[in-house]
N, CA and C of each residue as an Amber inpcrd file, in Angstrom:
protein
   321
  -9.2050000  -1.8740000-107.0730000  -7.7380000  -2.4570000-106.9390000
  -6.9540000  -1.1500000-106.9880000  -7.3710000  -0.2820000-108.2510000
  -6.8740000   1.1100000-108.2440000  -6.9020000   2.0030000-106.8470000
  -8.1720000   2.0730000-106.4110000  -8.3190000   2.6400000-105.3000000
  -7.6080000   2.1800000-103.8620000  -7.3450000   0.7040000-103.9650000
  -6.5960000   0.2950000-102.8630000  -4.9480000   0.5060000-102.7890000
  -4.5140000   0.3530000-104.1130000  -3.0630000   1.0130000-104.3250000
  -3.0580000   2.4910000-103.9630000  -3.8320000   3.3620000-104.1690000
  -3.7880000   4.7530000-103.9470000  -3.9460000   5.0230000-102.4820000
  -4.9380000   3.9680000-101.9770000  -4.7610000   4.2850000-100.4180000
  -3.4770000   3.9000000 -99.5370000  -2.7990000   2.7060000-100.1140000
  -1.7210000   2.4350000 -99.6690000  -0.5070000   3.4670000 -99.8150000
  -0.5210000   4.0290000-101.0900000   0.3010000   5.0530000-101.2710000
   0.0060000   6.0240000-100.4350000  -0.9480000   6.6550000-100.0500000
  -1.4670000   7.8480000 -99.2320000  -0.8930000   7.3600000 -97.8230000
  -1.2640000   6.1620000 -97.2760000  -0.9370000   5.8700000 -96.0740000
   0.6320000   5.7410000 -95.8870000   1.3270000   5.2750000 -96.7400000
   2.7140000   5.1420000 -96.6400000   3.2270000   6.5420000 -96.5790000
   2.7530000   7.4320000 -97.2880000   3.3210000   8.8520000 -97.2990000
   3.0100000   9.5570000 -96.0910000   1.7800000   9.4580000 -95.5520000
   1.6040000   9.9510000 -94.2200000   2.5140000   9.3220000 -93.2260000
   2.7630000   8.1590000 -93.0400000   3.6270000   7.2750000 -92.2670000
   5.0570000   7.8920000 -92.4410000   5.5150000   8.1090000 -93.3630000
   6.9790000   8.7040000 -93.8660000   6.9460000  10.0950000 -93.1900000
   6.0480000  10.7260000 -93.7230000   5.9560000  12.3250000 -93.0370000
   5.9660000  12.2790000 -91.4580000   5.3420000  11.3490000 -90.7200000
   5.1710000  11.2030000 -89.3170000   6.4890000  10.9420000 -88.8050000
   7.1900000  10.0910000 -89.5100000   8.5700000   9.5570000 -88.9140000
   9.5460000  10.5950000 -89.3020000   9.6090000  11.3260000 -90.3090000
  10.4500000  12.3330000 -90.5490000  10.2910000  13.4940000 -89.6070000
   9.0810000  13.7600000 -89.1330000   8.8770000  14.7410000 -88.1150000
   9.1870000  14.5900000 -86.7070000   9.5310000  13.2170000 -86.4200000
   9.6680000  12.9170000 -85.1710000  11.1130000  13.7700000 -84.4400000
  10.9430000  14.1940000 -83.1530000  12.0100000  14.7430000 -82.6580000
  13.2380000  13.7550000 -82.4490000  14.3920000  14.2750000 -82.6350000
  15.5660000  13.5230000 -82.4860000  16.5150000  14.2410000 -81.4350000
  17.2290000  13.8750000 -80.2970000  17.8310000  14.2740000 -79.5960000
  19.0910000  14.9780000 -80.0790000  19.7520000  15.8800000 -79.7240000
  20.9580000  16.5540000 -80.4240000  22.1740000  15.6020000 -80.3900000
  22.2820000  14.9940000 -79.2640000  23.4550000  13.9930000 -79.1170000
  23.1350000  12.7780000 -80.1220000  21.9450000  12.2930000 -80.3700000
  21.6820000  11.4020000 -80.9750000  21.9570000  11.8380000 -82.5660000
  21.3540000  12.7570000 -83.0240000  21.5450000  13.6690000 -84.3760000
  22.8480000  13.6970000 -84.8360000  23.7610000  14.0040000 -83.9660000
  25.2360000  14.4280000 -84.1770000  26.1040000  12.9890000 -83.8580000
  25.4640000  12.0920000 -83.4290000  26.3310000  11.0160000 -83.0370000
  27.4400000  11.4550000 -82.1340000  26.9760000  12.4520000 -81.3200000
  27.8110000  13.0280000 -80.2750000  28.1300000  12.3700000 -79.0510000
  29.2990000  12.1770000 -78.5490000  29.7150000  11.5420000 -77.3430000
  29.8560000  12.5450000 -76.3880000  29.1470000  12.4420000 -75.2110000
  29.1260000  13.2570000 -73.9890000  29.8820000  12.8440000 -73.0110000
  30.5970000  13.7620000 -72.4360000  31.5800000  13.5890000 -71.4090000
  31.0010000  13.7110000 -70.1770000  30.7150000  12.7140000 -69.3580000
  29.8970000  12.5490000 -68.3000000  30.6750000  13.4280000 -67.0480000
  31.8790000  13.7820000 -67.3510000  32.6020000  14.7010000 -66.3080000
  32.2800000  16.0280000 -66.4210000  31.8550000  16.6050000 -67.5470000
  31.6340000  17.9320000 -67.6920000  30.3070000  18.3910000 -68.1690000
  29.5010000  17.2450000 -68.5240000  28.1850000  17.7470000 -69.1520000
  27.0230000  18.2660000 -68.0000000  26.3270000  19.0780000 -68.5770000
  25.0760000  19.7010000 -67.5690000  23.9530000  18.5780000 -67.4890000
  23.1220000  19.1750000 -66.8420000  21.8310000  17.9940000 -66.6770000
  21.0890000  18.0120000 -68.0350000  21.1650000  19.2470000 -68.5260000
  20.5300000  19.3830000 -70.0140000  21.2020000  18.6180000 -70.9160000
  22.4440000  18.4750000 -70.9750000  23.3590000  17.6340000 -71.8890000
  23.0540000  16.1700000 -71.5430000  22.9540000  15.7270000 -70.3950000
  22.7990000  14.5170000 -69.8240000  21.5100000  13.9480000 -70.3970000
  20.3430000  14.8320000 -70.4590000  18.9930000  14.3660000 -70.7370000
  18.9290000  14.1030000 -72.2060000  20.0260000  14.5330000 -72.9870000
  19.9270000  14.2890000 -74.3780000  20.3090000  12.8790000 -74.8050000
  20.8120000  11.9940000 -73.9010000  21.1820000  10.7090000 -73.9200000
  19.9750000   9.9100000 -73.9320000  19.9610000   8.6540000 -74.5950000
  18.9810000   7.8760000 -74.7390000  18.8910000   7.0150000 -73.5480000
  17.8570000   7.0850000 -72.5840000  17.5840000   6.4240000 -71.4770000
  17.8640000   7.0400000 -70.3640000  18.1380000   8.5010000 -70.5230000
  18.2500000   9.5040000 -69.2570000  17.2560000  10.6640000 -69.3810000
  16.7980000  10.4790000 -68.3500000  15.6900000  11.8120000 -68.0720000
  16.3270000  12.7250000 -67.1060000  15.4240000  13.6150000 -66.6450000
  16.0140000  14.7320000 -65.8280000  16.3390000  14.1740000 -64.3880000
  15.7350000  13.2170000 -63.8850000  15.9040000  12.6980000 -62.5640000
  17.4370000  12.0810000 -62.4780000  17.5060000  11.2990000 -63.5050000
  18.9180000  10.4110000 -63.5780000  20.1000000  11.3040000 -63.9040000
  19.5900000  12.4760000 -64.8310000  20.7070000  13.2260000 -65.2480000
  21.2470000  14.1550000 -63.9940000  20.2190000  14.3600000 -63.0600000
  20.4420000  15.3380000 -61.9930000  21.3840000  14.3790000 -60.9630000
  20.8610000  13.0490000 -60.8370000  21.6750000  12.0830000 -60.1360000
  23.2190000  12.0590000 -60.4950000  23.4510000  11.9760000 -61.6300000
  24.8250000  11.8310000 -62.1960000  25.5130000  13.1820000 -61.9930000
  24.7760000  14.2460000 -62.0470000  25.7840000  15.5090000 -61.7910000
  25.7870000  15.5090000 -60.1190000  24.9630000  15.1740000 -59.3040000
  25.1050000  15.1290000 -57.8000000  25.9330000  14.2810000 -57.4970000
  26.0870000  13.1740000 -57.9250000  27.1440000  12.0610000 -57.7920000
  28.6680000  12.7070000 -58.0980000  28.9090000  13.1520000 -59.1680000
  30.0310000  13.6860000 -59.7810000  30.4660000  14.7080000 -58.7420000
  29.4310000  15.7040000 -58.3480000  30.0200000  16.7900000 -57.3530000
  30.2910000  16.3080000 -56.0550000  29.6010000  15.2750000 -55.5580000
  29.9660000  14.4930000 -54.1900000  31.2010000  13.9080000 -54.3810000
  31.3590000  12.8480000 -55.3550000  32.4750000  11.8530000 -55.2840000
  33.7560000  12.3630000 -56.2600000  33.5170000  13.1680000 -57.1080000
  34.5250000  13.7320000 -57.9890000  34.3940000  13.0900000 -59.3510000
  35.2830000  13.3690000 -60.1970000  35.2550000  13.1670000 -61.6750000
  34.9760000  11.3960000 -61.7930000  34.0750000  11.0220000 -62.5400000
  34.0850000   9.5620000 -63.0490000  35.5100000   9.1920000 -63.7110000
  35.9920000   7.9030000 -63.3750000  37.4340000   7.4110000 -63.8580000
  37.1660000   6.7050000 -64.8200000  35.9750000   6.0330000 -65.0860000
  35.4770000   5.1600000 -66.2190000  33.8560000   5.2250000 -66.4580000
  33.6440000   4.8610000 -67.4550000  32.0340000   4.8840000 -67.9020000
  31.4100000   3.9580000 -66.8900000  32.0750000   3.0500000 -66.7240000
  31.7120000   1.7770000 -65.6300000  31.1800000   2.5170000 -64.1920000
  31.7890000   3.5540000 -63.7600000  31.4700000   4.3580000 -62.6780000
  30.0160000   4.7690000 -62.3520000  29.4660000   4.8110000 -63.5610000
  28.0220000   5.1420000 -63.7290000  27.2650000   4.2640000 -62.8800000
  27.6680000   3.1910000 -62.9130000  26.7410000   2.1270000 -62.1240000
  26.6270000   2.4590000 -60.4970000  27.5370000   3.4440000 -60.1720000
  27.4220000   3.8570000 -58.6290000  26.3300000   4.8510000 -58.4660000
  25.7630000   5.4110000 -59.5040000  24.7620000   6.2540000 -59.6260000
  23.3120000   5.6700000 -59.3140000  22.5430000   5.9800000 -58.4460000
  21.2840000   5.3450000 -58.2980000  20.4120000   5.2830000 -59.5230000
  19.9300000   4.2360000 -59.8780000  19.1480000   4.2250000 -61.0900000
  19.6880000   3.6460000 -62.2400000  20.9470000   3.4370000 -62.1760000
  21.8720000   2.9690000 -63.5520000  22.4250000   1.7900000 -63.0780000
  22.0560000   0.6870000 -63.8130000  22.5030000  -0.6410000 -63.7380000
  23.1060000  -1.0760000 -65.0630000  23.5880000  -2.4300000 -65.0780000
  24.0860000  -2.9420000 -66.2950000  23.3550000  -2.6700000 -67.4790000
  22.0680000  -2.8640000 -67.6080000  21.3550000  -2.5750000 -68.8750000
  21.4140000  -1.2120000 -69.3430000  21.1140000  -0.3040000 -68.3300000
  21.3160000   1.0300000 -68.9440000  22.8090000   1.2690000 -69.3310000
  23.6680000   0.8060000 -68.4640000  25.0490000   1.4710000 -68.7000000
  25.4080000   0.8150000 -70.1790000  24.9650000  -0.3160000 -70.5190000
  25.3600000  -1.0500000 -71.7500000  24.4670000  -0.1190000 -73.0590000
  23.4480000   0.6990000 -72.8370000  22.9980000   1.5240000 -73.8350000
  23.7080000   2.7470000 -73.7200000  24.1310000   3.0930000 -72.5810000
  24.9090000   4.3740000 -72.5260000  26.2740000   4.3920000 -73.1570000
  27.0140000   3.2640000 -72.8130000  28.3340000   3.0680000 -73.2930000
  28.7230000   3.7200000 -74.5490000  28.1430000   3.6480000 -75.7320000
  28.4360000   4.3720000 -77.0680000  28.1520000   5.7240000 -77.0750000
  27.4370000   6.2060000 -76.2170000  27.1240000   7.7060000 -76.0470000
  27.7640000   8.5770000 -75.1340000  28.6800000   7.8250000 -74.4000000
  29.4080000   8.6610000 -73.3070000  30.9320000   8.3870000 -73.2700000
  31.6220000   9.3780000 -72.5270000  32.8210000   9.2980000 -72.3890000
  33.4220000  10.0200000 -70.9510000  34.5100000   9.7200000 -70.4500000
  35.1580000  10.2700000 -69.3250000  35.9860000  11.3970000 -69.6960000
  36.2570000  11.4210000 -70.9270000  37.0410000  12.5630000 -71.5440000
  38.4940000  12.1060000 -71.8470000  39.0640000  11.0080000 -71.2960000
  40.3320000  10.4800000 -71.5860000  40.4850000   9.7890000 -72.8640000
  39.2840000   9.4310000 -73.5630000  39.6020000   8.4640000 -74.7720000
  39.4650000   7.1260000 -74.3300000  39.5790000   6.7830000 -73.1210000
  39.6590000   5.4810000 -72.7300000  38.3650000   4.7830000 -73.0090000
  37.1360000   5.4610000 -72.7280000  35.9740000   4.8690000 -72.5870000
  35.1120000   5.3270000 -73.7550000  36.0860000   5.8840000 -74.9340000
  35.1190000   6.4540000 -76.0620000  34.5260000   5.0180000 -76.7670000
  33.7190000   5.1590000 -77.6720000  32.8930000   4.2810000 -78.2010000
  33.8410000   3.0380000 -78.8590000  34.9340000   3.7340000 -79.4510000
  35.5840000   2.6900000 -80.1900000  36.3560000   1.7700000 -79.2030000
  36.7770000   2.4320000 -78.0260000  37.3910000   1.4520000 -77.1860000
  36.5710000   0.4070000 -76.4840000  35.3630000   0.9960000 -76.2780000
  34.0770000  -0.1080000 -75.9000000  33.8140000  -0.9670000 -76.8130000
  33.8770000  -0.9190000 -78.0910000  33.5880000  -1.7100000 -78.8870000
  34.5620000  -2.8980000 -78.8770000  35.9080000  -2.8500000 -78.4850000
  36.9460000  -3.7320000 -78.3300000  36.5500000  -4.4990000 -77.2900000
  36.0310000  -4.2580000 -76.2370000  35.8120000  -4.9610000 -75.0450000
  35.0770000  -6.3340000 -75.1770000
């Protein structure tokens, strides 16, 4: 019984150490809101759900079509649909404050 408790304690400590060592993106660690009209590909890849290809697609769309007027405009980018937009909404803004997370929460 004593060995069982010791084993459980060791396993628990190891799991805690593993979780603590997991990398967290800079945007998530700081609860940072990223401006999709000014962010670089690197900054966009810090967003949950955005890899290098989607980040590049966002920048390419922005360069071709001009600045995003609202966060909803992200749906015009290939590969970004309603589900991903819902995940991104609290993490992004267009810089005007209109689409900041607090405003999105009121919708």
